[in-house]
C-alpha positions in Angstrom: 110.5 39.7 149.7 108.9 36.8 150.9 112.0 34.2 149.1 114.7 34.3 151.6 116.7 32.6 149.1 115.9 34.7 146.4 116.7 37.5 148.5 120.0 36.1 150.1 121.1 35.8 146.6 120.8 39.0 145.5 122.6 40.5 148.6 125.5 38.4 147.5 125.5 39.6 144.4 124.9 43.3 145.3 127.6 43.1 147.6 130.5 41.5 145.4 129.6 44.2 142.7 129.9 46.7 145.6 133.5 45.5 146.4 134.2 45.1 142.8 133.7 49.1 142.3 134.9 49.8 145.7 138.2 47.8 144.6 138.3 49.4 141.2 138.0 53.0 142.7 140.3 53.2 145.8 141.8 49.6 145.1 144.9 52.2 143.7 146.3 52.4 147.7 147.1 48.3 146.9 149.8 49.4 144.6 147.9 47.3 141.7 146.7 50.3 139.5 
């Protein structure tokens, strides 16, 4: 928790993972299937 760089990296990875899951689950609306 004392390392801002590590924490920031983890945040980016976590956010990307969430977006990917969101796209897979709710991305159907885009018509991409």
